[in-house]
C-alpha positions as CSV (number, residue, x, y, z in Angstrom):
1,X,0.0,0.0,0.0
2,X,1.2,3.5,-0.9
3,X,0.2,7.0,0.0
4,X,0.3,9.5,-2.8
5,X,0.4,13.0,-1.6
6,X,0.2,15.7,-4.3
7,X,0.5,19.4,-3.6
8,X,-1.3,21.3,-6.5
9,X,-2.4,24.8,-7.6
10,X,-6.1,25.3,-6.1
11,X,-7.4,25.9,-9.5
12,X,-6.3,22.4,-10.5
13,X,-7.6,20.5,-7.5
14,X,-11.2,20.1,-8.4
15,X,-10.6,18.6,-11.7
16,X,-7.8,16.4,-10.2
17,X,-10.1,15.0,-7.5
18,X,-12.9,14.3,-10.0
19,X,-10.6,12.6,-12.3
20,X,-9.1,10.4,-9.6
21,X,-12.4,9.5,-8.2
22,X,-13.8,8.7,-11.6
23,X,-10.8,6.3,-12.2
24,X,-11.7,4.4,-9.0
25,X,-9.4,6.1,-6.3
26,X,-10.5,7.4,-3.1
27,X,-9.2,10.9,-2.5
28,X,-9.1,13.4,0.3
29,X,-8.4,17.1,-0.4
30,X,-7.0,19.6,2.2
31,X,-6.3,23.3,1.7
32,X,-2.6,24.5,2.2
33,X,-0.8,27.6,1.3
34,X,2.6,28.2,-0.4
35,X,5.6,29.9,1.0
36,X,6.8,31.9,-1.9
37,X,3.6,33.4,-3.4
38,X,1.6,32.7,-0.4
39,X,-1.3,31.4,-2.6
40,X,-3.6,28.7,-1.8
41,X,-2.7,25.3,-2.9
42,X,-4.4,22.0,-2.3
43,X,-3.0,18.7,-0.9
44,X,-4.5,15.6,-2.5
45,X,-4.1,12.3,-0.6
46,X,-4.8,9.0,-2.1
47,X,-4.0,5.5,-0.6
48,X,-3.5,3.2,-3.4
49,X,-2.1,-0.2,-4.0
50,X,1.6,-0.2,-5.1
51,X,0.7,-1.3,-8.7
52,X,-1.5,1.7,-9.0
53,X,0.9,4.5,-8.2
54,X,2.0,5.1,-11.8
55,X,-1.5,5.4,-12.9
56,X,-2.3,7.9,-10.2
57,X,0.9,9.9,-11.1
58,X,-0.2,9.8,-14.7
59,X,-3.6,11.4,-13.9
60,X,-1.9,14.1,-11.7
61,X,0.4,14.9,-14.6
62,X,-2.6,15.2,-17.1
63,X,-4.5,17.5,-14.8
64,X,-1.9,19.8,-13.3
65,X,0.0,21.4,-16.0
66,X,2.4,24.2,-15.1
67,X,1.8,27.7,-16.6
68,X,2.9,31.2,-16.1
69,X,1.0,34.1,-14.5
70,X,1.7,37.6,-13.9
71,X,1.8,38.3,-10.1
72,X,2.6,41.3,-7.9
73,X,5.2,40.4,-5.4
74,X,4.4,41.1,-1.7
75,X,6.2,44.2,-0.5
76,X,9.3,44.0,1.7
77,X,9.6,45.8,4.9
78,X,10.7,49.3,3.9
79,X,12.0,52.2,6.1
80,X,9.8,55.2,6.7
81,X,10.2,57.6,3.7
82,X,11.1,54.8,1.3
83,X,8.8,54.0,-1.6
84,X,8.3,50.4,-2.9
85,X,7.0,50.2,-6.3
86,X,5.9,46.6,-7.0
87,X,6.3,45.4,-10.6
88,X,4.4,42.4,-11.9
89,X,6.6,39.5,-12.5
90,X,6.0,36.4,-14.4
91,X,6.1,33.2,-12.3
92,X,5.4,29.5,-13.1
93,X,2.5,28.1,-11.3
94,X,0.5,24.9,-11.4
95,X,2.1,21.5,-11.9
96,X,2.3,19.3,-8.9
97,X,4.7,18.2,-6.3
98,X,4.2,14.5,-5.6
99,X,5.3,12.4,-2.6
100,X,4.8,8.6,-2.6
101,X,5.0,7.2,0.9
102,X,5.0,3.5,2.3
103,X,2.0,2.8,4.2
104,X,2.6,0.2,7.1
105,X,-1.1,-0.2,7.9
106,X,-4.3,0.8,6.3
107,X,-7.9,0.5,7.8
108,X,-11.1,1.7,6.5
109,X,-13.7,1.8,9.2
């Protein structure tokens, strides 16, 4: 048994959960926030048989493509009298960070 944990962009989470569920995998979604952009992400948890890990990762790759967005960075701490002019910057968002963990014990009650 394996636990697949994927950290994905919130915009991709709904479609991913639906695709995994339609493929027969039990899925749990939890909200999280990223450190760099401080944007909302989702953590997707799926307990699967070891033989199904590649299939789950394939579905994640199909649904969670990276893309670029224009964002305004958070202002740094400035001294009184200083002016901070934020310029939008292009960053890559989306995609997924995937962890596959061994599960020692699994029970469904």
